[in-house]
C-alpha atoms as one frame of an Amber mdcrd trajectory, in Angstrom:
protein
  19.812  38.554  44.479  17.502  35.819  43.861  19.209  35.153  40.300  22.807
  34.708  41.556  23.934  31.055  40.628  27.297  29.881  41.920  28.721  26.759
  40.033  31.795  24.931  40.714  33.901  23.698  37.777  34.461  19.997  38.111
  37.528  20.127  36.078  39.579  22.650  37.789  37.559  23.559  40.858  37.073
  27.438  39.979  33.724  28.986  41.494  32.036  31.301  39.071  28.975  33.527
  39.394  26.104  33.382  36.756  28.475  31.711  34.131  27.672  28.635  31.999
  31.342  28.003  31.086  34.336  28.072  33.419  36.213  31.311  32.969  39.513
  29.447  33.605  39.375  26.332  31.620  36.364  26.659  29.316  34.516  23.646
  30.456  30.682  23.467  30.445  29.485  23.871  33.991  25.890  24.389  33.455
  24.221  21.073  34.119  20.884  22.076  32.324  23.070  22.819  29.084  25.058
  19.818  29.474  21.726  17.687  29.478  20.279  19.667  26.413  23.502  19.106
  24.566  23.388  15.320  25.259  19.783  14.854  24.329  20.568  16.743  20.938
  23.567  14.309  20.221  21.430  11.347  21.038  18.830  12.590  18.802  21.295
  13.059  15.915  22.813   9.793  16.551  19.539   8.095  16.583  18.390   9.738
  13.398  21.708   8.708  11.630  21.039   5.092  12.703  17.593   5.105  11.396
  18.521   6.697   8.100  21.107   4.238   7.191  19.961   1.526   4.506  20.821
  -2.207   4.072  23.900  -2.716   2.034  23.369  -3.831  -1.658  23.896  -7.422
  -2.662  27.226  -8.436  -4.537  25.119  -9.040  -7.819  23.468  -5.786  -7.587
  26.999  -4.053  -7.043  28.304  -5.882  -9.783  25.669  -4.890 -12.329  25.857
  -1.366 -11.222  29.568  -1.266 -11.857  29.289  -3.088 -15.281  26.821  -0.331
 -16.345  29.649   2.087 -16.542  32.088  -0.441 -18.271  34.364   0.810 -21.384
  32.986  -1.920 -23.715  29.602  -1.115 -25.096  28.594  -4.661 -25.298  29.108
  -5.278 -21.637  27.373  -2.080 -20.941  24.127  -3.018 -22.694  24.250  -6.404
 -21.217  24.634  -5.162 -17.807  21.720  -2.697 -18.175  19.573  -5.674 -19.714
  20.339  -8.122 -16.745  20.014  -5.160 -14.016  16.493  -4.306 -15.484  15.695
  -7.992 -15.473  17.005  -8.468 -11.872  14.852  -5.319 -10.797  11.692  -6.907
 -12.382  12.246 -10.117 -10.613  12.757  -8.343  -7.310   9.582  -6.543  -7.868
   7.607  -9.477  -8.628   9.121 -11.276  -5.755   8.163  -8.423  -3.357   4.671
  -8.169  -4.686   4.195 -12.057  -4.275   5.446 -11.834  -0.595   2.911  -8.886
  -0.111   0.198 -10.959  -1.507   1.089 -14.177   0.463   1.514 -12.181   3.684
  -1.896 -10.431   3.265  -3.472 -13.803   2.645  -1.905 -15.545   5.523  -2.900
 -12.763   8.002
């Protein structure tokens, strides 16, 4: 008798014995399971938000699209400028790291 749990459905008002879902309308009536599902949903949403990256700049998108161009001259020019652009960004990032380390 100690394990009997009566739950009332908040949707239709049906009272059920030892059930997690309402037998009439199928609504989840177990509050512990509701909280666990909400926690899992929040964790998934938080993980999705943290895994998103910054959008690429217009110049980078232009060069990436030009790398697949039909004209071979435009394709190789785009690859050359894209490589140069990546090198410039790497040098700038390194300098920012050095100056930040010196300032601290």
